[in-house]
N, C-alpha and C positions, 0 to 999 in steps of 0.2 A: 504494500500500500504506500502510495507517495506521501512524503512528509510535507506538511504545510510550510512554505517558505516564510521566513521572518526577516525583516529588515534589521541590519546591524545597528540602526539608529534608535530602535525602540528599546525602552527600558522594560525589562522583564526580570522576574525573580528567578535566579538560577541557583543550583547548589554550588556553593563556593568551594573551590579547591584550595585547601590549606597548603599551598606550595610556598616556596621560599620568597621572602620579601627582598627588595633591593638592598643588598648589604651596605653599599657605600652611602646610600641615602639615609638608612637607619643609623649608621655609624656617625655620620656628620651631624645628625640631629642630637644624638646622645652627647657628643663632644661639645657641641655648641651650648646645650643646656647646662652641662657640667661646668664649662668655663664661665658661662654667664652667671650661674649661681655663686661661683667663687668670686667673681668680680663684684657682684652685688654686696657680698659680705664685706669686701675690702672698701668699696666706695661708700657704703652706708654707715660705717662705724662712727664717724664724727656726728653725723646727723642723728643717729640713734641716741647717742649720749646727750645731745642737745634738746631732746624732746621733753624730758622732765628729770627731776632729781633721782627718780627711781629707775630710770632707763638703763639698759645695758647695751653692750656692743652687739648683742645677738638679736635684738628686737626685730629689726627688718629682716634679717636672715631667716629667723624662725617662721615668719609669715610667708616668705618667699618659698621656703622648703615645702610648706603646706600646699601652696599653689603648684609647685613642681610635681609633687606626688599626685595631685589631682590631674595635672596635665598628662603625666605618664599614664595614669589610669584611663584617661579619655583617649589617648593615642592607641593604647592596647585595644580598647573597646571598639573604636571605629575601624581599626585594622582588621578586626574579626567579623565585622558586619559588611555584607555585600554592598558595594557602593551603588549598585543598580536598585537595591531595595531602598537605600537612602534617597535615591533620585525620585522616588514616588512622592516624596514630601517636599519637593523643590518649591512648588507654588505656595504651599502652606508656610514653609519657612520664610519665604519672601514677604508674605502678607503679615506674619507675626513680627518680623523685623521692622517693617514699615510702621506697624502699629506702635512698636516701641519707640521709633523715632518721633512719631507724633506725640507720644507720652512725654518724651524728653522736652519737646517744645512747650508743652502745656504744664508739666509738673517737674521738670528736671532740676537738678542741683547745680548751682554755679560755683566753679572753682577757677581761680586765676583768670578771671574775665571771660570765661567760656562756660556755656550751659550744655554740658555733654554727658552728664551722669544721671542715672536713676537710683534712688535709694529705696530698696524694698527689703529691709532687714540688713542687706549688704549693699555696698556702693558698686555699681558696675556701669560699663560704657557700652550701650547698645550699638554704637557704630562698629565695634569689633564683630558683632554678630552679623551686621549688615554686609560686611565685606564677603563673608562666606555665603550669605544668602544670595548676593548678586551673582557669585560664581555659579551656584547651583541653578538659579533662575535662568541665567543666560545659557548654560549648558543644556538645560531642559528644552527651552524654546528653539534652540538652534540644532537640536539633535532629533527631536520627535518628528516622525514622518508627517503626521497630520497637522503640524504647526510650522515646520521648517520652511516649506515653500512660501508661506506668507511672511514668515519672520525675516527671511533674507532679502525680501523685496521691500517696497515702500510701506507695506503694512507693518513692517517691523518697527516703524516709528511709533505706531500705536501699541504694538504688542510688548516691546521691551524698552524702547528709548524713553517714552513718556513716564512709565512707572519708575524707572531708575532716576529719571530727571526730577521727579517729585522728591525722592530721597536726597538727591544732591541739593535741592533747594532747602530742605530741612537741615542739612549739614551746614550750608552757608549761613543760615540764621543762628546756628549755635554760638559762634562760628567755629567750624572745624575744617579749615582749608586743606590741611594735609590729607585728611580722609577723602576730601573731594578729589584731590589729585590722584589718589590711589584708585578710587572707584572709576574715575574717567579712564585711567590707564588700563585697568582690568577690562573695562567695557570695550574699549577700542581694540585691545589685543585679542579678546575673544571674538569680536566681530570679524577680525582678520582670519583667525583660526577657523571660524564657522563659515567663511567664504560668503559674507554678506555682500550684496551687490553695491557697486560703487555709488550709485545715486542715493543710497541710504546714508552714506557718509556725508554727502553734500547737504542733504536735508537735516541731518543731525547737527552739523556744524552751524547751519542757519538757526536751528532751534536753540542751540547753546548760546549763540551770540545774542539772540533776542532775550533769552532767559537772564543772561548776565546783565543786560541793559535794564530789564524790568526789576531785577533784584536791587541794583544800584539806586534806581529811582525810588523804589519802595523804602529802602533803608534811609535814603536822604530825606524822605517825607515823614518818617516816623521817628519822633524824638526818643522813643524808648530803645531803639535799635541803633547800633553804631559799630562800624568796622574801623574806627579810628586807630585802635591799637595795632591792627594788622597793617594799616597804611604806614604807621610809624615804624614798624619792623622793616618794611621794604625801603623806607626812606633811610633808616639807619644802615641798612645793608649797602645802600648806594652812596654812603658817605655823607648823608644830609641829616644826621641825628641832631635833635635839638639839645640833648644832654647826654652825659656819659652813661647814664643808666640804660639807654636804648641799645648800646653796643656792649654793655658790660659782660653779659653771658657769653657771647661769641668770642670776645677778647680773652676771657679766662679760659675758654676751651682751647684756643690756639696756644696759650701759655702752657697748658697741660700737655698738649700734643708735642709741642716743640721741645719741651724739657725732657721728653722721654729718651731721646737719642736712639741708639741702635739696640741696646738691651734693656733700657728703662731704669728707673730708680730702684726697682725691686718690688715684689708683691707686698702690698700693704703700706708702701712708703710714699704714696702720693702726697703732695703738698696742697694741690688745688682742691682736694676733697674736704679740707678743713674749712668749710663754709665760705670758701672763695668762689667756687663754681656752683651755681644753683643747679638743682636736679642732678647731682653727681651719680646717683644710682638709678636714674630714670632715663630721660632723653639723651643725656650727655655722658652715659656710662662708657661709651667708646673712647672719650677723651681721657678718662681715668685709666682705661686699659692701655692706651698709648703711652701715658706717663709712667705707668708702673712696669709694663712689659716691653716697651720700646717698639722699634720697627719690626723686630722679630715676632713679637706677639701680635702686632697688627697684621702682618702678612699671614700668620698662621690662621687667625680668625677669618680674614677675607678669603683665604684658600678654602676653608671649610664651607663658607657660604657659597663659593663658586662650585664646589663639588656638589653641594645640596641642590643648587639650581640646575646644574648640568644633568645630574641624575634624575631630577624631577621632570625635566623636559624629555629625557630619554624614556621615562615611564609614559609620558603623554604620547610620544611618537610611536610607542609600541603597544598602546592600549588596545584591547580587543574590540572596542566599539567607539563611536563618535562621542557619546556621552562621557565615557571614561576619559577620553583624550581631552575633552574640553574642561572637565572638572579638574583634572590634575594640572593642566596647563594654567588654568585660572588661579588655582591655589598657589602654584609656584610663582606666577607673575606677581601675586600679592606680596610674597616674601621678597622677591627681587626688587620691586619698586620701593618697599619700605626700607630695605638695606641701603639702596642707592640714595634715597632722600635723606635718611638719617646721617649717612657719612657726608653728604653734601652740606648738611646743616652744621655738624660739629666742626667741619673744616672751613666754614664760612664761605662756601661756594654759593649757597643760597640762604635766604633769610630764615631765622628761627621760626619753625612751624609747629613745634610740639609733637613730633613724630617719634615713636619708640623704635628701638632696635630689636628685631625679633629674637626671642630666646634669651635676651640680655636685660632689657629694661625691666624695672620692677613693676609688678602689677598682675593681678589675678586673671581678669577677663581676657586680656590679650594673650597671655601665655597658655592658658587652658584651651582657648579656641584655636590658637596656632598649633598646639600639639595635637588636638583632635583633627585638625586639617591634615597634618602630616600622616596621621593614621589612615585617613581616606586615600591619600596618595600611595601609601604602602599597600593598601588593599587593592588598588588598581594594579600595582606592580605584581601582586600575587597571581593575578589572573592574566598577566601579559607574558608573552614568550620572547625572551631575550636574555642575554648573559647578565646575571644579576650580581656577579662577584668580580 
């Protein structure tokens, strides 16, 4: 009896084969998390002591270890669940993440001039969930047979460009410009990978231009909203700072990087972390790494990121179906863009944007979701046929 033919693009639940995961991808993730945890301990010691009279040097480290354990658990779990099964919930995940973004706009918590967090017992950042939700949403609409033909044509503007655009608008209003850059980069990369027709790009560019103009007019006419501090950052980066405070963080970062030399001052011996450099164990942790471990440490960490990204795209190119290829490439693109932007910020190539370094910067939401995302890529690698060692 003839078997019913199935399109490779359709998401169906299949019995997962527990074959070998990509060794180099897994190894690079483990090493990055290990080095990142080590650097958080070193970079956070002075800040931990400064919190209160009862604080110890291990306060930040203990919290980060909890996040790391949860992240490893999330990675193991998602590596064992068939990514095709997860794909069934792509639309639901996107709708939930959009709802959370609306909740941030209405009820969010403001920290450091930005309204990016929700407090529901714990404080978390929904934009981290949005990054993964966008990847799954785009992978779904660009791979499903019954949607794909419409999505890659002009109807794609309605199917995926506008829904993602709504979230970008919400990000701008927070404001969270670094996340906007990441979402835009992921979207355009996956549009290329999904072979979206050229005219869709043109329409998208026009929509983006009109949206930017509308946002600027809206902000200008609303006294409660202001992007002034973002404009000040760009002015400071261009050498037009009104005061020293506008360039202080970037300057201290360069001091840290420059003083590291070839082999660094030695682990735990940073000077800039002693309350000179703001956010030493968060957005600017790479500066402390450069100061303590020098050029050798910098090249080691960058090499690990390069291996992770290269192996991730190898998984994507070898994926058994289009959905797996798009999901894995979108996740790896998210990592790659964040790494590039963070390194550009700490080296003063671009203005300070408040973007974290994957696996290194302190924080629970970003680390757990990033680790869970790596588990999904590992799951795709399990079901792909290529040399994994």
